[in-house]
C-alpha atoms as one frame of an Amber mdcrd trajectory, in Angstrom:
protein
 134.695  50.094  91.110 132.004  52.783  91.185 128.497  51.652  90.318 126.814
  53.746  87.621 123.211  54.869  88.206 121.878  52.544  85.494 123.815  49.580
  86.932 122.408  50.393  90.372 118.866  50.298  89.045 119.498  47.009  87.211
 120.855  45.372  90.372 117.890  46.598  92.367 115.509  45.198  89.732 117.239
  41.820  89.920 117.110  41.860  93.722 113.344  42.462  93.975 112.300  40.258
  91.030 111.379  37.346  93.329 108.919  39.339  95.450 106.216  39.893  92.831
 105.960  43.658  93.214 105.189  45.057  89.724 104.470  48.488  91.234 107.989
  48.775  92.673 109.513  47.311  89.509 107.641  49.921  87.464 109.096  52.676
  89.643 112.624  51.417  89.051 112.038  51.034  85.319 110.792  54.614  85.189
 113.970  55.707  86.943 116.038  53.753  84.415 114.151  55.256  81.465 114.678
  58.716  82.939 118.424  58.067  83.155 118.558  56.848  79.557 116.462  59.640
  78.077 117.524  62.622  80.161 119.922  65.032  78.533 121.720  67.940  80.118
 120.181  70.973  78.424 122.561  73.912  77.893 120.809  77.094  76.723 122.937
  79.577  74.743 121.290  83.015  74.863 122.115  86.637  74.134 121.332  89.689
  72.024 121.574  89.375  68.236 124.977  89.133  66.515 126.880  88.423  69.721
 128.506  85.215  68.456 126.146  82.588  69.911 126.122  80.351  66.840 129.905
  80.594  66.470 130.258  79.672  70.137 128.143  76.530  69.662 130.136  75.611
  66.549 133.373  76.134  68.470 132.252  73.936  71.357 131.235  71.143  68.990
 134.087  71.534  66.511 131.605  71.462  63.632 129.759  74.143  61.578 126.369
  73.110  62.948 124.611  76.452  63.429 124.426  78.751  60.384 126.428  81.977
  60.624 125.922  84.969  58.311 126.729  88.669  58.284 123.089  89.560  58.919
 120.967  88.383  61.880 121.561  84.644  61.849 119.358  82.439  63.999 115.601
  82.834  63.577 114.480  79.514  65.135 115.816  77.756  68.263 118.336  75.153
  67.101 118.624  72.099  69.372 121.864  70.184  68.849 122.134  66.665  70.292
 123.971  63.406  69.658 123.054  61.151  66.732 124.806  58.304  64.970 124.595
  60.221  61.675 124.012  63.890  60.782 120.283  64.592  60.660 118.083  67.707
  60.672 114.472  67.570  61.895 111.903  70.379  61.722 109.503  70.436  64.680
 106.136  72.176  64.420 103.721  71.152  67.173 103.406  67.352  67.050 104.756
  67.253  63.492 108.363  66.194  62.872 109.808  66.422  59.364 113.312  65.258
  58.479 115.091  67.367  55.836 118.526  67.159  54.188 121.368  68.540  56.319
 122.328  71.076  53.663 118.890  72.707  54.009 119.440  73.644  57.666 120.169
  77.303  56.881 116.958  77.560  54.855 114.922  76.952  58.015 117.089  78.042
  60.969 118.545  81.326  59.697 117.000  84.751  59.295 118.028  84.876  55.654
 116.316  81.579  54.836 113.350  81.796  57.231 112.881  85.504  58.079 110.899
  86.091  61.247 110.278  82.316  61.441 107.728  82.546  58.632 107.577  78.722
  58.653 106.192  78.892  62.234 108.580  76.218  63.508 108.829  75.424  67.214
 112.496  74.538  66.823 114.970  72.714  64.601 116.738  69.594  65.887 120.231
  68.814  64.641 121.790  65.457  65.385 125.536  64.976  64.902 128.024  62.284
  66.011 130.151  64.289  68.482 131.677  62.723  71.646 130.933  65.831  73.730
 127.208  65.278  73.120 127.131  61.506  73.542 125.825  59.968  76.779 128.268
  57.653  78.554 127.883  54.815  81.007 128.253  57.262  83.872 127.252  60.572
  82.274 124.213  62.062  80.592 124.205  63.347  77.051 124.623  67.058  76.372
 122.038  69.073  74.447 122.970  72.549  73.183 120.244  75.066  72.292 121.176
  78.042  70.105 118.388  80.583  70.652 117.296  83.468  68.400 118.614  86.841
  69.476 116.611  88.999  67.067 115.301  92.074  68.873 117.162  91.488  72.116
 116.475  89.698  75.375 113.623  92.029  76.246 111.890  91.562  72.910 109.027
  89.358  71.787 111.574  86.784  70.598 113.237  86.995  73.998 110.002  85.920
  75.691 110.365  82.467  74.134 113.893  82.268  75.519 112.640  83.264  78.967
 109.939  80.590  78.887 112.606  77.967  78.151 114.672  78.872  81.237 112.961
  76.432  83.649 113.774  73.531  81.302 117.506  74.341  81.193 120.158  72.661
  83.326 122.586  75.480  82.520 122.593  78.816  80.693 125.391  80.614  78.841
 124.767  84.350  78.393 126.782  85.430  75.357 127.828  89.056  74.859 130.634
  90.283  72.605 133.503  92.548  73.679 132.242  95.590  71.770 130.366  97.033
  74.757 129.502  96.516  78.423 126.424  94.653  79.594 123.128  96.343  78.831
 120.195  96.655  81.236 118.197  93.877  79.451 121.171  91.519  79.759 121.514
  92.141  83.494 117.760  91.724  83.941 117.884  88.445  82.043 120.711  87.224
  84.271 118.700  88.003  87.400 115.777  85.971  86.045 118.041  83.133  84.889
 119.762  82.796  88.267 116.339  82.616  89.940 115.197  79.489  88.064 118.329
  77.778  86.679 121.006  75.979  88.741 124.010  76.932  86.575 124.462  80.302
  84.840 127.690  81.450  83.180 128.682  84.565  81.232 130.759  84.373  78.047
 132.365  87.418  76.405 133.083  86.624  72.738 135.075  88.158  69.855 138.132
  88.963  71.947 140.174  88.802  68.743 138.252  91.735  67.218 138.313  94.249
  70.064 141.649  95.331  71.626 139.897  96.648  74.757 138.194  93.352  75.539
 139.972  93.054  78.901 138.562  96.407  80.008 135.064  95.417  78.831 135.331
  92.102  80.683 136.449  93.911  83.845 133.542  96.358  83.588 131.083  93.499
  83.050 132.318  91.789  86.207 131.851  95.045  88.102 128.283  95.341  86.825
 127.565  91.789  87.950 128.964  92.453  91.416 126.923  95.669  91.662 123.658
  93.727  91.244 124.749  90.886  93.516 125.396  88.254  90.797 128.409  85.938
  90.815 128.127  83.644  87.774 131.113  81.902  86.215 132.820  84.202  83.689
 134.728  83.361  80.484 136.320  85.288  77.603 136.697  83.486  74.258 137.520
  83.916  70.604 135.614  81.573  68.298 137.829  82.524  65.362 140.979  81.389
  67.184 139.171  78.268  68.364 138.191  77.368  64.830 141.761  77.955  63.605
 143.089  75.754  66.413 140.654  72.952  65.535 141.712  73.057  61.896 145.468
  73.196  62.553 145.712  71.272  65.816 147.639  74.158  67.394 147.256  73.777
  71.159 148.808  77.172  71.911 146.197  78.910  69.773 143.501  76.788  71.402
 144.593  77.950  74.862 144.684  81.546  73.615 141.098  81.171  72.349 139.864
  80.828  75.937 137.802  77.726  75.162 139.561  75.148  77.418 138.292  76.708
  80.706 134.769  76.915  79.230 134.864  73.271  78.124 136.132  72.262  81.575
 133.263  74.199  83.170 130.718  72.386  81.003 132.207  68.981  81.753 132.725
  69.400  85.494 130.135  71.920  86.578 127.257  71.312  84.160 127.598  67.624
  83.295 129.228  66.803  86.642 126.441  68.299  88.723 123.807  66.715  86.499
 125.481  63.346  87.081 125.596  63.995  90.829 121.900  64.894  90.801 121.109
  61.748  88.795 123.004  59.653  91.325 121.142  61.196  94.262 117.791  60.756
  92.536 118.606  57.155  91.590 119.846  56.344  95.096 116.629  57.773  96.537
 114.428  55.654  94.246 116.446  52.493  94.854 116.545  53.034  98.618 112.809
  53.736  98.735 112.029  50.510  96.861 114.516  48.332  98.768 113.436  49.800
 102.119 109.857  48.711 101.485 110.959  45.124 100.762 113.388  45.174 103.704
 110.720  46.541 106.054 108.373  43.738 105.057 111.095  41.146 105.665 112.034
  42.728 109.005 108.417  42.601 110.124 108.147  38.958 109.098 111.467  38.185
 110.821 110.196  39.749 114.047 106.973  37.763 113.889 108.769  34.501 113.087
 111.247  35.032 115.926 108.604  35.802 118.548 105.131  34.509 117.608 103.754
  35.701 120.953 104.340  39.322 120.011 103.019  38.871 116.467  99.574  40.280
 117.294 101.052  43.513 118.627 103.113  43.807 115.469 100.036  43.139 113.325
  98.132  45.864 115.140 100.978  48.304 114.614 101.234  47.450 110.913  97.451
  47.720 110.501  97.500  51.228 111.952 100.314  52.181 109.582  98.380  50.644
 106.675  95.351  52.767 107.518  97.516  55.888 107.595  98.938  54.971 104.180
  95.420  54.430 102.832  94.470  57.848 104.196  97.217  59.446 102.100  95.206
  58.577  98.987  92.064  60.309 100.205  91.125  63.777  99.008  91.017  64.872
 102.638  94.727  64.069 103.091  96.796  67.071 104.132  99.074  66.950 101.113
  96.055  66.748  98.784  94.522  69.820 100.398  97.838  71.663 100.299  98.207
  70.887  96.600  94.629  71.826  95.688  94.562  75.033  97.712  98.096  75.954
  96.663  97.395  75.635  92.948  94.172  77.636  93.273  95.981  80.396  95.171
  98.886  80.307  92.757  96.581  80.596  89.745  94.931  83.657  91.275  98.270
  85.238  92.234  99.869  84.620  88.841  96.827  86.013  87.038  96.782  89.093
  89.283 100.514  89.656  88.801 100.199  89.410  85.010  97.198  91.755  84.865
  98.871  94.246  87.174 101.971  94.346  84.950  99.804  94.776  81.860  97.763
  97.564  83.470 100.967  99.449  84.191 102.001  99.082  80.542  98.601 100.402
  79.423  98.886 103.403  81.735 102.328 104.354  80.472 101.400 103.706  76.854
  98.224 105.798  77.013 100.171 108.697  78.504 102.536 108.474  75.545  99.613
 108.326  73.099  97.982 111.441  74.564 101.173 113.478  74.146 100.572 113.943
  70.416  99.805 112.267  67.116 100.545 108.539  67.677 101.007 107.854  63.958
 104.227 109.885  63.964 105.843 107.590  66.541 103.899 104.414  65.809 106.854
 102.195  64.844 108.827 103.115  67.969 105.676 102.974  70.108 104.743  99.512
  68.803 108.220  98.140  69.513 108.177  99.569  73.044 104.751  98.071  73.810
 105.694  94.657  72.411 109.002  94.585  74.284 107.351  95.765  77.509 104.648
  93.094  77.194 107.254  90.411  76.474 109.281  91.506  79.485 106.175  91.432
  81.694 105.198  87.956  80.490 108.753  86.707  81.059 108.948  88.128  84.582
 105.523  86.666  85.364 106.645  83.261  84.074 109.825  83.287  86.180 107.896
  84.286  89.299 105.281  81.576  88.650 108.050  78.980  88.264 109.593  79.955
  91.595 106.226  79.792  93.366 105.351  76.448  91.744 108.602  74.866  92.909
 108.061  76.215  96.418 104.566  74.703  96.449 105.907  71.341  95.270 108.394
  71.222  98.149 105.635  72.136 100.609 103.415  69.337  99.291 106.301  66.870
  99.683 106.788  67.964 103.315 103.098  67.487 104.086 103.095  64.055 102.422
 105.827  62.829 104.745 107.475  65.291 107.118 109.891  62.677 108.463 111.799
  61.944 105.268 112.869  63.845 102.174 110.901  63.154  99.018 112.296  63.348
  95.484 109.945  65.375  93.326 109.000  64.394  89.779 110.157  66.405  86.776
 107.666  69.245  87.044 106.202  70.693  83.840 106.860  74.313  84.830 108.003
  75.346  81.350 105.702  76.719  78.693 105.811  77.456  75.019 105.962  80.926
  73.538 102.702  82.574  74.689 103.216  85.553  72.363 103.368  83.475  69.210
  99.586  83.555  68.783  99.205  87.254  69.641  98.176  89.452  66.731 100.371
  92.382  65.827  99.676  95.802  67.306  98.095  97.702  64.406  96.040 100.893
  63.990  94.054 102.318  61.068  96.002 104.768  58.942  93.468 105.389  56.139
  92.535 108.930  57.134  95.158 111.309  55.708  95.271 115.039  56.330  97.533
 116.444  53.696  97.725 119.759  51.908  94.530 119.094  49.982  92.581 118.249
  53.105  93.820 121.308  54.941  92.971 123.517  51.930  89.429 122.175  51.769
  88.950 122.621  55.527  90.271 126.164  55.312  88.030 127.030  52.372  85.004
 125.593  54.159  85.654 127.587  57.324  86.691 130.690  55.395  83.588 130.623
  53.225  81.376 130.444  56.331  83.181 133.393  57.890  83.096 135.417  54.704
  79.380 134.811  54.202  78.400 135.426  57.836  80.339 138.637  58.383  79.640
 139.811  54.801  75.906 139.637  55.450  76.327 141.456  58.750  78.337 144.151
  56.944  75.705 144.531  54.266  73.252 145.548  56.990  75.336 148.665  57.643
  75.946 149.448  53.973  79.156 147.467  53.361  79.662 145.110  50.446  79.682
 141.309  50.912  83.425 141.249  50.492  85.017 143.786  52.785  88.068 143.910
  55.063  86.053 142.647  58.048  84.581 139.653  56.189  87.970 138.818  54.653
  89.647 138.885  58.077  86.881 136.753  59.546  87.280 134.310  56.656  91.006
 133.984  57.349  90.504 133.547  61.106  87.675 131.006  60.794  89.513 129.163
  58.028  92.559 128.764  60.258  90.402 127.736  63.200  88.622 125.112  61.087
  91.975 123.705  59.962  93.130 123.545  63.585  89.890 121.984  64.801  89.986
 119.383  62.027  93.587 118.577  62.871  92.656 118.151  66.559  89.693 115.984
  65.597  91.862 113.732  63.456  94.594 113.512  66.121  91.997 112.727  68.787
  90.510 110.023  66.575  93.960 108.574  65.997  94.609 108.643  69.740  91.333
 106.841  70.419  92.106 104.286  67.704  95.606 103.818  69.131  94.260 103.287
  72.657  91.703 100.801  71.338  94.428  98.910  69.454  96.658  99.016  72.551
  93.975  97.581  74.822  93.092  94.924  72.252  96.754  93.894  72.024  97.250
  93.824  75.805  94.034  91.805  76.249  95.315  89.357  73.639  98.664  89.027
  75.423  96.950  88.586  78.804  94.605  85.938  77.375  97.328  83.795  75.776
  99.879  84.229  78.586  97.212  83.446  81.189  96.215  80.299  79.297  99.851
  79.144  79.193 100.355  79.699  82.929  97.129  77.861  83.804  98.137  74.927
  81.589 101.547  74.762  83.255 100.057  74.783  86.745  97.475  72.128  85.841
 100.248  69.903  84.480 102.251  70.412  87.656  99.211  69.571  89.789  98.609
  66.349  87.844 102.270  65.333  88.073 102.429  65.869  91.831  99.056  64.197
  92.440  99.966  61.110  90.389 103.457  60.924  91.904 102.405  60.989  95.542
  99.323  58.840  94.953 101.598  56.158  93.470 103.916  56.408  96.489 100.970
  56.021  98.854  99.738  52.967  96.950 103.212  51.380  97.067 103.485  51.978
 100.805 100.004  50.600 101.440 100.713  47.415  99.502 104.032  46.872 101.314
 102.292  47.164 104.679  99.522  44.785 103.594 102.084  42.170 102.626 103.859
  42.665 105.963 100.566  42.062 107.777  99.910  38.889 105.760 103.417  37.586
 106.491 103.011  38.271 110.209  99.640  36.500 110.258 101.106  33.434 108.520
 103.959  33.260 111.029 101.483  32.700 113.897 100.222  29.506 112.277 103.653
  28.194 111.210 105.378  25.319 112.965 108.656  25.712 114.818 110.589  23.971
 112.012 108.974  26.122 109.368 109.787  29.264 111.338 113.425  28.239 111.712
 113.764  27.537 108.008 112.027  30.774 107.109 114.283  32.802 109.408 117.321
  31.474 107.561 115.743  32.425 104.226 114.901  35.896 105.498 118.461  36.431
 106.736 119.864  35.455 103.329 117.398  37.681 101.481 118.140  40.624 103.773
 121.873  40.158 103.213 121.373  40.356  99.435 119.168  43.445  99.664 121.458
  45.222 102.126 124.436  44.536  99.849 122.636  46.109  96.888 121.625  49.046
  99.070 125.223  49.561 100.193 126.494  49.439  96.597 124.056  52.168  95.597
 125.109  54.336  98.526 128.836  54.014  97.822
């Protein structure tokens, strides 16, 4: 019978209970808590109105996520297992439980337009077997993300920042058209930081040419070197099959292969990873106890060689103590790496923002920015969101590379399991003020008339006086023509002045907005890297302390064996053999 990860940890805890090692017991209890609390996080993403919410409802067999004819989801909706239906609003550290029937009032665009309630996300708990954790499997957590504005939009930046926290991603796109450039760009970023990415084409019941669209989408993926799993589904047929129990319709809906993928690929790989991580923790703990017993066994068997063993263990203990010093190689690698990474991430973000400013200012100088302000604002916001997202993905990749390098420098002879790194951030654009420009100065017909009269009067008066010097009247053909010409020139000059002022105001507003984005995004990235640095420092410091204590106990046992009598040594050797047999049995069970 296969041992589950939690059972393996429990057996290891029972096996080491007699040795008085609270540090090692704490490590195993942390591993057990991680197994109990960890959920497999499945992120459902896509452009707006692509059928994401219907897909989640179809997977769960329950109308969990609100679906309307207009743009539906306005707040990320996290669906997980609960004994009873419950809806919780999350805003910062605040958690407020509300009636289930009020879900649409907070999670949908019609009830909470533009997330006016400023919610981080909405948690929905329902009693569904597909979400429930089992004795040998983790629980599933589905996240229905907002699609308003597209994957390259400001809302899409929040989705991008959530990528590093996801165990799997489903990119949802309906069969009405082929993949867009933002969707392909999102897939490239998702594949870079997430272990499992799949594509789902929805609404196959609505579009007769869905097979052609699916074929074209696969070609686009191959063209950019992406090979994610690919599914075509109809949520309408799925819902009909769930209501009627018609298995033929269910197969026609395309959902069975997708469900199999989630169970075997997503949940299965998460379970495999949990087993490997658990086996590593258990082996590391048991190996320290076994090493101590082996050292004592060697000393008890041959007291004459005990001093050599003590010297060897003392040298190893000093090396372990050195791992805790700031001068240790892994400490220097971590400190220097984070400093370099902070500088590189900041430079990358500023460079992307400078390029946006250059392109935007060229667009502003082409004419009156107020005439294209709505389109210009959307382009700048989407470009900034895309830059922040790309910067975040790149920072995540670099941070994970640094973590592996630190682990190698800590102990190059054996593989180290890294802690759960806090490489995910919140939405850095949430606190950014909107891109706005003054629009109080109008230049309508009245303004142009006044400017023309002012310039025309000056021309009429100036040339009329000059004409009077040669015997002409104040108002003559020359003065009238000059009035018309100067009036037109004044109107043109005033228009240029106003346009130039609007351009300057637009550039000022642009730079203010980009500075705001850079400030908040930079703060998020620095916070993420500091959290990662603390996690790695605490993790490896704890490992060094555990190793040092194990070696100290081995030294003490070896020293005691020198003073023990022959009878005591014989009795102790039998005890050691029995203890080693128990520990090796537990170790073998974990490995199997």
